[in-house]
SEKOL-343937 format. One record per residue: residue number from 0; residue in three letters; x, y, z of N, C-alpha, C in turn. Coordinates in pm, 1 decimal. Layout:
<nodes>
> i aa n_east n_north n_up ca_east ca_north ca_up c_east c_north c_up
> NUM Ala X Y Z X Y Z X Y Z
...
</nodes>
This chain:
<nodes>
> i aa n_east n_north n_up ca_east ca_north ca_up c_east c_north c_up
> 0 Met 55.4 -184.8 -15.5 32.8 4.9 1.0 96.1 104.2 39.1
> 1 Ala 151.2 112.6 97.9 273.4 228.0 71.9 329.6 311.8 -33.9
> 2 Glu 410.9 169.1 -151.9 489.2 210.5 -239.2 352.4 220.7 -365.0
> 3 Asp 250.7 183.5 -380.9 150.2 268.9 -430.4 108.8 348.7 -414.8
> 4 Ala 46.0 407.7 -282.9 46.0 548.3 -264.9 177.4 627.9 -258.9
> 5 Ala 281.2 616.9 -277.8 412.7 690.0 -329.6 367.3 695.9 -413.1
> 6 Thr 374.9 646.4 -523.8 317.1 633.3 -674.2 244.0 715.8 -731.8
> 7 Leu 100.3 729.5 -668.8 17.1 820.3 -664.6 35.6 967.0 -640.5
> 8 Ala 72.6 975.9 -523.5 156.7 1074.8 -495.6 227.4 1182.5 -572.2
> 9 Lys 339.7 1093.5 -599.4 415.7 1135.1 -711.0 377.4 1171.3 -813.6
> 10 Ala 278.4 1053.9 -891.2 134.5 1102.8 -1025.0 104.3 1247.6 -983.6
> 11 Ala 57.5 1270.2 -925.6 -33.5 1382.3 -853.8 24.0 1485.4 -818.7
> 12 Gly 179.2 1517.6 -798.5 274.0 1617.0 -817.9 245.0 1602.4 -609.1
> 13 Leu 278.1 1512.4 -576.0 220.7 1535.0 -453.3 371.8 1522.1 -344.5
> 14 Asp 476.5 1513.4 -401.0 612.7 1470.6 -366.1 683.2 1558.9 -241.7
> 15 Arg 646.7 1672.8 -232.2 668.8 1737.9 -127.3 506.4 1744.9 -21.1
> 16 Ala 429.3 1760.3 -13.1 308.5 1688.6 52.0 343.6 1541.1 138.6
> 17 Trp 397.3 1449.5 79.4 423.4 1295.3 77.3 485.7 1316.7 175.5
> 18 Gln 619.9 1334.4 148.5 757.3 1368.4 260.9 684.9 1492.5 380.5
> 19 Asp 629.5 1573.8 392.2 557.2 1614.5 510.5 489.1 1584.2 562.9
> 20 His 368.6 1535.6 508.1 228.4 1512.6 555.6 183.2 1344.5 505.0
> 21 Arg 285.1 1298.9 488.5 215.7 1161.3 454.2 67.6 1078.2 432.8
> 22 Ala 63.2 1108.6 630.2 -36.8 1037.7 669.2 -161.7 1130.8 619.2
> 23 Asp -195.6 1258.5 632.7 -309.2 1269.8 519.2 -335.5 1258.3 396.4
> 24 Val -196.5 1241.8 301.0 -197.3 1168.4 198.8 -263.9 1054.5 172.4
> 25 Glu -166.2 973.4 265.4 -261.3 864.1 266.1 -381.8 834.8 346.3
> 26 Glu -455.2 929.4 366.4 -631.4 912.0 441.2 -667.2 935.2 266.6
> 27 Ala -647.3 1089.2 211.3 -645.5 1134.6 104.0 -720.3 988.9 -2.9
> 28 Ile -583.7 934.3 -0.9 -582.7 838.7 -102.7 -682.0 736.4 -66.4
> 29 Ala -719.9 701.0 72.2 -779.5 596.0 102.5 -947.2 641.0 86.1
> 30 Leu -975.7 761.6 98.2 -1060.9 801.6 94.4 -1119.8 802.1 -78.3
> 31 Ala -1032.9 873.9 -138.1 -1067.9 866.8 -324.2 -1067.7 738.6 -335.6
> 32 Ala -1063.8 638.8 -266.7 -1053.0 502.9 -333.8 -1218.1 435.9 -296.0
> 33 Arg -1263.7 502.7 -184.0 -1408.8 418.5 -112.7 -1476.9 530.6 -252.3
> 34 Phe -1433.3 657.1 -230.4 -1557.7 701.0 -304.1 -1583.9 661.1 -491.7
> 35 Arg -1473.4 620.4 -508.4 -1441.8 587.6 -641.5 -1544.7 414.2 -675.1
> 36 Gly -1549.8 373.6 -570.7 -1616.4 215.6 -564.0 -1770.7 281.0 -544.4
> 37 Gly -1808.4 385.3 -502.9 -1933.8 424.2 -443.7 -2025.6 475.6 -586.8
> 38 Phe -1927.9 477.5 -716.7 -2015.7 475.2 -833.4 -2007.3 409.0 -933.5
> 39 Thr -2114.3 398.0 -972.0 -2101.2 289.6 -1098.1 -2062.6 363.6 -1200.3
> 40 Arg -1989.2 299.4 -1336.3 -1955.0 291.9 -1407.1 -2079.7 289.3 -1585.8
> 41 Pro -2094.7 391.1 -1647.9 -2214.9 355.9 -1706.9 -2165.1 225.7 -1802.7
> 42 Ala -2265.7 208.7 -1897.3 -2231.5 70.8 -1990.3 -2161.3 178.8 -2075.0
> 43 Ser -2208.7 253.5 -2144.4 -2142.8 332.8 -2270.1 -2059.5 414.4 -2222.3
> 44 Pro -1916.6 436.5 -2289.7 -1808.1 540.9 -2222.1 -1876.2 631.2 -2309.3
> 45 Ala -1969.2 652.3 -2405.9 -2005.7 796.8 -2428.5 -2107.6 853.9 -2346.3
> 46 Ala -2153.8 807.8 -2250.6 -2253.9 851.5 -2161.1 -2239.9 941.6 -2096.9
> 47 Glu -2331.9 1025.4 -2029.5 -2276.6 1135.4 -1940.1 -2354.0 1147.1 -1805.3
> 48 Pro -2285.4 1175.6 -1719.2 -2339.1 1118.7 -1556.4 -2483.3 1209.1 -1578.2
> 49 Met -2452.3 1334.2 -1618.9 -2617.6 1428.5 -1603.6 -2616.5 1510.4 -1754.9
> 50 Pro -2731.7 1561.7 -1769.4 -2736.6 1628.2 -1931.4 -2676.3 1710.7 -1947.2
> 51 Pro -2624.8 1724.8 -2022.6 -2542.1 1893.2 -2080.9 -2615.1 2009.5 -2032.5
> 52 Tyr -2561.4 2095.7 -2037.2 -2615.9 2285.6 -1992.0 -2543.8 2340.3 -2111.1
> 53 Arg -2664.2 2368.9 -2100.1 -2651.4 2510.8 -2221.8 -2721.9 2670.2 -2179.2
> 54 Ala -2609.7 2752.2 -2256.5 -2614.6 2877.9 -2197.2 -2801.3 2916.7 -2275.3
> 55 Pro -2923.5 2989.3 -2175.8 -2999.3 2972.6 -2262.0 -2952.3 3107.1 -2400.0
> 56 Val -3115.2 3078.9 -2489.8 -3034.2 3197.5 -2633.8 -3188.7 3232.9 -2603.7
> 57 Lys -3129.7 3381.5 -2596.8 -3207.3 3517.1 -2619.5 -3270.5 3516.3 -2751.2
> 58 Pro -3418.3 3484.0 -2826.0 -3517.7 3471.1 -2911.0 -3448.7 3543.1 -2996.1
> 59 Val -3453.7 3548.2 -3116.9 -3472.8 3670.6 -3195.6 -3568.6 3717.7 -3242.9
> 60 Val -3562.4 3878.2 -3244.2 -3748.6 3874.0 -3242.3 -3732.2 4053.7 -3367.5
> 61 Thr -3792.7 4033.7 -3494.6 -3763.4 4113.0 -3662.1 -3861.8 4175.2 -3575.0
> 62 Pro -3848.8 4333.6 -3638.0 -3994.1 4445.7 -3633.3 -4071.2 4434.4 -3761.9
</nodes>
C-alpha cells in the first residue's frame, strides 16, 4: 500500500506533501478509493452522468 500510495502521490505532484504529511496523503488516497467504489460506471463510455447544460439563447425578434 505504501509503495502504491507513494506512486500515486508522485503522479499527482504531491512529492512535498508526501514527505511532510504522509499520513494526510494516505488518508486522502483511501477516501478517494472509497468514493471511487461508490459510483457505477455507465455501460457506454460516451454516456454522461448528467445532461449537458446550455446557456439560454435570447430569441431573435424581427420588427
